[in-house]
mmCIF file of the N, C-alpha and C atoms, coordinates in Angstrom:
data_MODEL
# 
_entry.id   MODEL 
# 
loop_
_atom_site.group_PDB 
_atom_site.id 
_atom_site.type_symbol 
_atom_site.label_atom_id 
_atom_site.label_alt_id 
_atom_site.label_comp_id 
_atom_site.label_asym_id 
_atom_site.label_entity_id 
_atom_site.label_seq_id 
_atom_site.pdbx_PDB_ins_code 
_atom_site.Cartn_x 
_atom_site.Cartn_y 
_atom_site.Cartn_z 
_atom_site.occupancy 
_atom_site.B_iso_or_equiv 
_atom_site.pdbx_formal_charge 
_atom_site.auth_seq_id 
_atom_site.auth_comp_id 
_atom_site.auth_asym_id 
_atom_site.auth_atom_id 
_atom_site.pdbx_PDB_model_num 
ATOM 1   N N  . MET A 1 1  ? 79.203 80.579 89.339  1.00 0.00 ? 1  MET A N  1 
ATOM 2   C CA . MET A 1 1  ? 78.234 80.044 90.273  1.00 0.00 ? 1  MET A CA 1 
ATOM 3   C C  . MET A 1 1  ? 76.902 79.843 89.525  1.00 0.00 ? 1  MET A C  1 
ATOM 4   N N  . PRO A 1 2  ? 76.364 78.643 89.578  1.00 0.00 ? 2  PRO A N  1 
ATOM 5   C CA . PRO A 1 2  ? 75.076 78.410 88.921  1.00 0.00 ? 2  PRO A CA 1 
ATOM 6   C C  . PRO A 1 2  ? 73.950 79.203 89.598  1.00 0.00 ? 2  PRO A C  1 
ATOM 7   N N  . PHE A 1 3  ? 72.890 79.400 88.865  1.00 0.00 ? 3  PHE A N  1 
ATOM 8   C CA . PHE A 1 3  ? 71.738 80.124 89.404  1.00 0.00 ? 3  PHE A CA 1 
ATOM 9   C C  . PHE A 1 3  ? 71.214 79.392 90.641  1.00 0.00 ? 3  PHE A C  1 
ATOM 10  N N  . GLY A 1 4  ? 71.113 80.082 91.737  1.00 0.00 ? 4  GLY A N  1 
ATOM 11  C CA . GLY A 1 4  ? 70.633 79.479 92.975  1.00 0.00 ? 4  GLY A CA 1 
ATOM 12  C C  . GLY A 1 4  ? 71.718 78.787 93.774  1.00 0.00 ? 4  GLY A C  1 
ATOM 13  N N  . GLY A 1 5  ? 72.958 78.865 93.331  1.00 0.00 ? 5  GLY A N  1 
ATOM 14  C CA . GLY A 1 5  ? 74.050 78.211 94.038  1.00 0.00 ? 5  GLY A CA 1 
ATOM 15  C C  . GLY A 1 5  ? 74.340 78.817 95.402  1.00 0.00 ? 5  GLY A C  1 
ATOM 16  N N  . PHE A 1 6  ? 73.876 80.038 95.619  1.00 0.00 ? 6  PHE A N  1 
ATOM 17  C CA . PHE A 1 6  ? 74.110 80.691 96.910  1.00 0.00 ? 6  PHE A CA 1 
ATOM 18  C C  . PHE A 1 6  ? 73.408 79.954 98.045  1.00 0.00 ? 6  PHE A C  1 
ATOM 19  N N  . ILE A 1 7  ? 72.381 79.183 97.717  1.00 0.00 ? 7  ILE A N  1 
ATOM 20  C CA . ILE A 1 7  ? 71.641 78.430 98.737  1.00 0.00 ? 7  ILE A CA 1 
ATOM 21  C C  . ILE A 1 7  ? 72.564 77.458 99.464  1.00 0.00 ? 7  ILE A C  1 
ATOM 22  N N  . ASN A 1 8  ? 73.527 76.897 98.758  1.00 0.00 ? 8  ASN A N  1 
ATOM 23  C CA . ASN A 1 8  ? 74.439 75.944 99.377  1.00 0.00 ? 8  ASN A CA 1 
ATOM 24  C C  . ASN A 1 8  ? 75.321 76.591 100.432 1.00 0.00 ? 8  ASN A C  1 
ATOM 25  N N  . ALA A 1 9  ? 75.471 77.910 100.397 1.00 0.00 ? 9  ALA A N  1 
ATOM 26  C CA . ALA A 1 9  ? 76.300 78.610 101.364 1.00 0.00 ? 9  ALA A CA 1 
ATOM 27  C C  . ALA A 1 9  ? 75.563 78.865 102.683 1.00 0.00 ? 9  ALA A C  1 
ATOM 28  N N  . LEU A 1 10 ? 74.246 78.726 102.687 1.00 0.00 ? 10 LEU A N  1 
ATOM 29  C CA . LEU A 1 10 ? 73.471 78.973 103.902 1.00 0.00 ? 10 LEU A CA 1 
ATOM 30  C C  . LEU A 1 10 ? 73.579 77.774 104.848 1.00 0.00 ? 10 LEU A C  1 
ATOM 31  N N  . PRO A 1 11 ? 73.589 78.016 106.140 1.00 0.00 ? 11 PRO A N  1 
ATOM 32  C CA . PRO A 1 11 ? 73.615 76.913 107.095 1.00 0.00 ? 11 PRO A CA 1 
ATOM 33  C C  . PRO A 1 11 ? 72.297 76.126 107.056 1.00 0.00 ? 11 PRO A C  1 
ATOM 34  N N  . PRO A 1 12 ? 72.342 74.846 107.408 1.00 0.00 ? 12 PRO A N  1 
ATOM 35  C CA . PRO A 1 12 ? 71.115 74.029 107.373 1.00 0.00 ? 12 PRO A CA 1 
ATOM 36  C C  . PRO A 1 12 ? 69.991 74.568 108.251 1.00 0.00 ? 12 PRO A C  1 
ATOM 37  N N  . GLY A 1 13 ? 70.325 75.231 109.349 1.00 0.00 ? 13 GLY A N  1 
ATOM 38  C CA . GLY A 1 13 ? 69.288 75.786 110.216 1.00 0.00 ? 13 GLY A CA 1 
ATOM 39  C C  . GLY A 1 13 ? 68.440 76.833 109.521 1.00 0.00 ? 13 GLY A C  1 
ATOM 40  N N  . VAL A 1 14 ? 69.065 77.640 108.667 1.00 0.00 ? 14 VAL A N  1 
ATOM 41  C CA . VAL A 1 14 ? 68.324 78.650 107.908 1.00 0.00 ? 14 VAL A CA 1 
ATOM 42  C C  . VAL A 1 14 ? 67.388 77.967 106.912 1.00 0.00 ? 14 VAL A C  1 
ATOM 43  N N  . PHE A 1 15 ? 67.874 76.923 106.282 1.00 0.00 ? 15 PHE A N  1 
ATOM 44  C CA . PHE A 1 15 ? 67.061 76.155 105.333 1.00 0.00 ? 15 PHE A CA 1 
ATOM 45  C C  . PHE A 1 15 ? 65.804 75.608 106.022 1.00 0.00 ? 15 PHE A C  1 
ATOM 46  N N  . ILE A 1 16 ? 65.985 75.006 107.189 1.00 0.00 ? 16 ILE A N  1 
ATOM 47  C CA . ILE A 1 16 ? 64.850 74.454 107.934 1.00 0.00 ? 16 ILE A CA 1 
ATOM 48  C C  . ILE A 1 16 ? 63.901 75.565 108.364 1.00 0.00 ? 16 ILE A C  1 
ATOM 49  N N  . LEU A 1 17 ? 64.447 76.673 108.832 1.00 0.00 ? 17 LEU A N  1 
ATOM 50  C CA . LEU A 1 17 ? 63.626 77.784 109.288 1.00 0.00 ? 17 LEU A CA 1 
ATOM 51  C C  . LEU A 1 17 ? 62.763 78.355 108.165 1.00 0.00 ? 17 LEU A C  1 
ATOM 52  N N  . VAL A 1 18 ? 63.344 78.532 106.993 1.00 0.00 ? 18 VAL A N  1 
ATOM 53  C CA . VAL A 1 18 ? 62.593 79.064 105.846 1.00 0.00 ? 18 VAL A CA 1 
ATOM 54  C C  . VAL A 1 18 ? 61.442 78.128 105.485 1.00 0.00 ? 18 VAL A C  1 
ATOM 55  N N  . HIS A 1 19 ? 61.699 76.824 105.472 1.00 0.00 ? 19 HIS A N  1 
ATOM 56  C CA . HIS A 1 19 ? 60.648 75.889 105.109 1.00 0.00 ? 19 HIS A CA 1 
ATOM 57  C C  . HIS A 1 19 ? 59.590 75.764 106.200 1.00 0.00 ? 19 HIS A C  1 
ATOM 58  N N  . LEU A 1 20 ? 59.986 75.877 107.441 1.00 0.00 ? 20 LEU A N  1 
ATOM 59  C CA . LEU A 1 20 ? 59.018 75.845 108.527 1.00 0.00 ? 20 LEU A CA 1 
ATOM 60  C C  . LEU A 1 20 ? 58.090 77.053 108.464 1.00 0.00 ? 20 LEU A C  1 
ATOM 61  N N  . VAL A 1 21 ? 58.642 78.220 108.213 1.00 0.00 ? 21 VAL A N  1 
ATOM 62  C CA . VAL A 1 21 ? 57.825 79.428 108.101 1.00 0.00 ? 21 VAL A CA 1 
ATOM 63  C C  . VAL A 1 21 ? 56.877 79.322 106.900 1.00 0.00 ? 21 VAL A C  1 
ATOM 64  N N  . ALA A 1 22 ? 57.375 78.812 105.782 1.00 0.00 ? 22 ALA A N  1 
ATOM 65  C CA . ALA A 1 22 ? 56.517 78.642 104.599 1.00 0.00 ? 22 ALA A CA 1 
ATOM 66  C C  . ALA A 1 22 ? 55.380 77.665 104.891 1.00 0.00 ? 22 ALA A C  1 
ATOM 67  N N  . PHE A 1 23 ? 55.673 76.595 105.609 1.00 0.00 ? 23 PHE A N  1 
ATOM 68  C CA . PHE A 1 23 ? 54.640 75.631 105.971 1.00 0.00 ? 23 PHE A CA 1 
ATOM 69  C C  . PHE A 1 23 ? 53.594 76.264 106.882 1.00 0.00 ? 23 PHE A C  1 
ATOM 70  N N  . LEU A 1 24 ? 54.032 77.022 107.876 1.00 0.00 ? 24 LEU A N  1 
ATOM 71  C CA . LEU A 1 24 ? 53.092 77.649 108.802 1.00 0.00 ? 24 LEU A CA 1 
ATOM 72  C C  . LEU A 1 24 ? 52.203 78.675 108.107 1.00 0.00 ? 24 LEU A C  1 
ATOM 73  N N  . ILE A 1 25 ? 52.754 79.425 107.185 1.00 0.00 ? 25 ILE A N  1 
ATOM 74  C CA . ILE A 1 25 ? 51.944 80.383 106.418 1.00 0.00 ? 25 ILE A CA 1 
ATOM 75  C C  . ILE A 1 25 ? 50.901 79.639 105.587 1.00 0.00 ? 25 ILE A C  1 
ATOM 76  N N  . GLY A 1 26 ? 51.306 78.569 104.934 1.00 0.00 ? 26 GLY A N  1 
ATOM 77  C CA . GLY A 1 26 ? 50.363 77.777 104.142 1.00 0.00 ? 26 GLY A CA 1 
ATOM 78  C C  . GLY A 1 26 ? 49.284 77.146 105.004 1.00 0.00 ? 26 GLY A C  1 
ATOM 79  N N  . ALA A 1 27 ? 49.667 76.632 106.165 1.00 0.00 ? 27 ALA A N  1 
ATOM 80  C CA . ALA A 1 27 ? 48.677 76.033 107.069 1.00 0.00 ? 27 ALA A CA 1 
ATOM 81  C C  . ALA A 1 27 ? 47.688 77.076 107.563 1.00 0.00 ? 27 ALA A C  1 
ATOM 82  N N  . TYR A 1 28 ? 48.171 78.284 107.823 1.00 0.00 ? 28 TYR A N  1 
ATOM 83  C CA . TYR A 1 28 ? 47.281 79.364 108.256 1.00 0.00 ? 28 TYR A CA 1 
ATOM 84  C C  . TYR A 1 28 ? 46.262 79.706 107.166 1.00 0.00 ? 28 TYR A C  1 
ATOM 85  N N  . PHE A 1 29 ? 46.733 79.834 105.929 1.00 0.00 ? 29 PHE A N  1 
ATOM 86  C CA . PHE A 1 29 ? 45.815 80.154 104.837 1.00 0.00 ? 29 PHE A CA 1 
ATOM 87  C C  . PHE A 1 29 ? 44.822 79.023 104.588 1.00 0.00 ? 29 PHE A C  1 
ATOM 88  N N  . ALA A 1 30 ? 45.260 77.782 104.711 1.00 0.00 ? 30 ALA A N  1 
ATOM 89  C CA . ALA A 1 30 ? 44.335 76.656 104.555 1.00 0.00 ? 30 ALA A CA 1 
ATOM 90  C C  . ALA A 1 30 ? 43.283 76.689 105.659 1.00 0.00 ? 30 ALA A C  1 
ATOM 91  N N  . TYR A 1 31 ? 43.701 76.945 106.876 1.00 0.00 ? 31 TYR A N  1 
ATOM 92  C CA . TYR A 1 31 ? 42.772 77.023 108.006 1.00 0.00 ? 31 TYR A CA 1 
ATOM 93  C C  . TYR A 1 31 ? 41.745 78.128 107.787 1.00 0.00 ? 31 TYR A C  1 
ATOM 94  N N  . GLN A 1 32 ? 42.209 79.285 107.336 1.00 0.00 ? 32 GLN A N  1 
ATOM 95  C CA . GLN A 1 32 ? 41.290 80.395 107.082 1.00 0.00 ? 32 GLN A CA 1 
ATOM 96  C C  . GLN A 1 32 ? 40.310 80.057 105.962 1.00 0.00 ? 32 GLN A C  1 
ATOM 97  N N  . SER A 1 33 ? 40.759 79.342 104.952 1.00 0.00 ? 33 SER A N  1 
ATOM 98  C CA . SER A 1 33 ? 39.870 78.947 103.854 1.00 0.00 ? 33 SER A CA 1 
ATOM 99  C C  . SER A 1 33 ? 38.792 77.991 104.346 1.00 0.00 ? 33 SER A C  1 
ATOM 100 N N  . PHE A 1 34 ? 39.177 77.027 105.172 1.00 0.00 ? 34 PHE A N  1 
ATOM 101 C CA . PHE A 1 34 ? 38.173 76.100 105.710 1.00 0.00 ? 34 PHE A CA 1 
ATOM 102 C C  . PHE A 1 34 ? 37.185 76.823 106.608 1.00 0.00 ? 34 PHE A C  1 
ATOM 103 N N  . ARG A 1 35 ? 37.663 77.756 107.423 1.00 0.00 ? 35 ARG A N  1 
ATOM 104 C CA . ARG A 1 35 ? 36.768 78.520 108.299 1.00 0.00 ? 35 ARG A CA 1 
ATOM 105 C C  . ARG A 1 35 ? 35.790 79.365 107.507 1.00 0.00 ? 35 ARG A C  1 
ATOM 106 N N  . ALA A 1 36 ? 36.208 79.868 106.350 1.00 0.00 ? 36 ALA A N  1 
ATOM 107 C CA . ALA A 1 36 ? 35.346 80.721 105.539 1.00 0.00 ? 36 ALA A CA 1 
ATOM 108 C C  . ALA A 1 36 ? 34.373 79.909 104.685 1.00 0.00 ? 36 ALA A C  1 
ATOM 109 N N  . GLY A 1 37 ? 34.478 78.579 104.743 1.00 0.00 ? 37 GLY A N  1 
ATOM 110 C CA . GLY A 1 37 ? 33.576 77.734 103.973 1.00 0.00 ? 37 GLY A CA 1 
ATOM 111 C C  . GLY A 1 37 ? 34.049 77.474 102.557 1.00 0.00 ? 37 GLY A C  1 
ATOM 112 N N  . ALA A 1 38 ? 35.254 77.848 102.249 1.00 0.00 ? 38 ALA A N  1 
ATOM 113 C CA . ALA A 1 38 ? 35.820 77.623 100.909 1.00 0.00 ? 38 ALA A CA 1 
ATOM 114 C C  . ALA A 1 38 ? 36.735 76.400 100.965 1.00 0.00 ? 38 ALA A C  1 
ATOM 115 N N  . ALA A 1 39 ? 36.112 75.232 101.119 1.00 0.00 ? 39 ALA A N  1 
ATOM 116 C CA . ALA A 1 39 ? 36.883 74.001 101.302 1.00 0.00 ? 39 ALA A CA 1 
ATOM 117 C C  . ALA A 1 39 ? 37.764 73.687 100.096 1.00 0.00 ? 39 ALA A C  1 
ATOM 118 N N  . THR A 1 40 ? 37.307 74.040 98.903  1.00 0.00 ? 40 THR A N  1 
ATOM 119 C CA . THR A 1 40 ? 38.119 73.761 97.705  1.00 0.00 ? 40 THR A CA 1 
ATOM 120 C C  . THR A 1 40 ? 39.442 74.521 97.773  1.00 0.00 ? 40 THR A C  1 
ATOM 121 N N  . PHE A 1 41 ? 39.383 75.781 98.166  1.00 0.00 ? 41 PHE A N  1 
ATOM 122 C CA . PHE A 1 41 ? 40.611 76.558 98.312  1.00 0.00 ? 41 PHE A CA 1 
ATOM 123 C C  . PHE A 1 41 ? 41.461 76.013 99.457  1.00 0.00 ? 41 PHE A C  1 
ATOM 124 N N  . GLY A 1 42 ? 40.803 75.619 100.524 1.00 0.00 ? 42 GLY A N  1 
ATOM 125 C CA . GLY A 1 42 ? 41.526 75.064 101.668 1.00 0.00 ? 42 GLY A CA 1 
ATOM 126 C C  . GLY A 1 42 ? 42.293 73.813 101.311 1.00 0.00 ? 42 GLY A C  1 
ATOM 127 N N  . TRP A 1 43 ? 41.643 72.904 100.572 1.00 0.00 ? 43 TRP A N  1 
ATOM 128 C CA . TRP A 1 43 ? 42.338 71.681 100.152 1.00 0.00 ? 43 TRP A CA 1 
ATOM 129 C C  . TRP A 1 43 ? 43.436 71.984 99.151  1.00 0.00 ? 43 TRP A C  1 
ATOM 130 N N  . GLY A 1 44 ? 43.234 72.987 98.314  1.00 0.00 ? 44 GLY A N  1 
ATOM 131 C CA . GLY A 1 44 ? 44.280 73.368 97.361  1.00 0.00 ? 44 GLY A CA 1 
ATOM 132 C C  . GLY A 1 44 ? 45.515 73.899 98.060  1.00 0.00 ? 44 GLY A C  1 
ATOM 133 N N  . VAL A 1 45 ? 45.307 74.741 99.058  1.00 0.00 ? 45 VAL A N  1 
ATOM 134 C CA . VAL A 1 45 ? 46.439 75.272 99.809  1.00 0.00 ? 45 VAL A CA 1 
ATOM 135 C C  . VAL A 1 45 ? 47.088 74.173 100.632 1.00 0.00 ? 45 VAL A C  1 
ATOM 136 N N  . ALA A 1 46 ? 46.275 73.313 101.242 1.00 0.00 ? 46 ALA A N  1 
ATOM 137 C CA . ALA A 1 46 ? 46.812 72.236 102.078 1.00 0.00 ? 46 ALA A CA 1 
ATOM 138 C C  . ALA A 1 46 ? 47.622 71.253 101.241 1.00 0.00 ? 46 ALA A C  1 
ATOM 139 N N  . SER A 1 47 ? 47.178 70.958 100.036 1.00 0.00 ? 47 SER A N  1 
ATOM 140 C CA . SER A 1 47 ? 47.922 70.005 99.200  1.00 0.00 ? 47 SER A CA 1 
ATOM 141 C C  . SER A 1 47 ? 49.196 70.622 98.650  1.00 0.00 ? 47 SER A C  1 
ATOM 142 N N  . SER A 1 48 ? 49.186 71.928 98.386  1.00 0.00 ? 48 SER A N  1 
ATOM 143 C CA . SER A 1 48 ? 50.410 72.560 97.900  1.00 0.00 ? 48 SER A CA 1 
ATOM 144 C C  . SER A 1 48 ? 51.381 72.818 99.037  1.00 0.00 ? 48 SER A C  1 
ATOM 145 N N  . CYS A 1 49 ? 50.891 72.795 100.272 1.00 0.00 ? 49 CYS A N  1 
ATOM 146 C CA . CYS A 1 49 ? 51.741 73.047 101.436 1.00 0.00 ? 49 CYS A CA 1 
ATOM 147 C C  . CYS A 1 49 ? 52.753 71.916 101.623 1.00 0.00 ? 49 CYS A C  1 
ATOM 148 N N  . ARG A 1 50 ? 52.437 70.720 101.188 1.00 0.00 ? 50 ARG A N  1 
ATOM 149 C CA . ARG A 1 50 ? 53.389 69.615 101.370 1.00 0.00 ? 50 ARG A CA 1 
ATOM 150 C C  . ARG A 1 50 ? 54.559 69.716 100.402 1.00 0.00 ? 50 ARG A C  1 
ATOM 151 N N  . PHE A 1 51 ? 54.467 70.602 99.404  1.00 0.00 ? 51 PHE A N  1 
ATOM 152 C CA . PHE A 1 51 ? 55.566 70.766 98.449  1.00 0.00 ? 51 PHE A CA 1 
ATOM 153 C C  . PHE A 1 51 ? 56.505 71.897 98.840  1.00 0.00 ? 51 PHE A C  1 
ATOM 154 N N  . CYS A 1 52 ? 56.304 72.478 100.044 1.00 0.00 ? 52 CYS A N  1 
ATOM 155 C CA . CYS A 1 52 ? 57.166 73.583 100.491 1.00 0.00 ? 52 CYS A CA 1 
ATOM 156 C C  . CYS A 1 52 ? 58.594 73.121 100.636 1.00 0.00 ? 52 CYS A C  1 
# 
């Protein structure tokens, strides 16, 4: 089994759920960065969030 091949054994719903949770965590951190006045960090987190 190649490295990471176990991912193919997971149902698609788990795949979507993991990525949705990762997106929500990233969006939360971006929101907190913008609220704290650290827009550079907020944009960095927001731009990396699309690669989840």
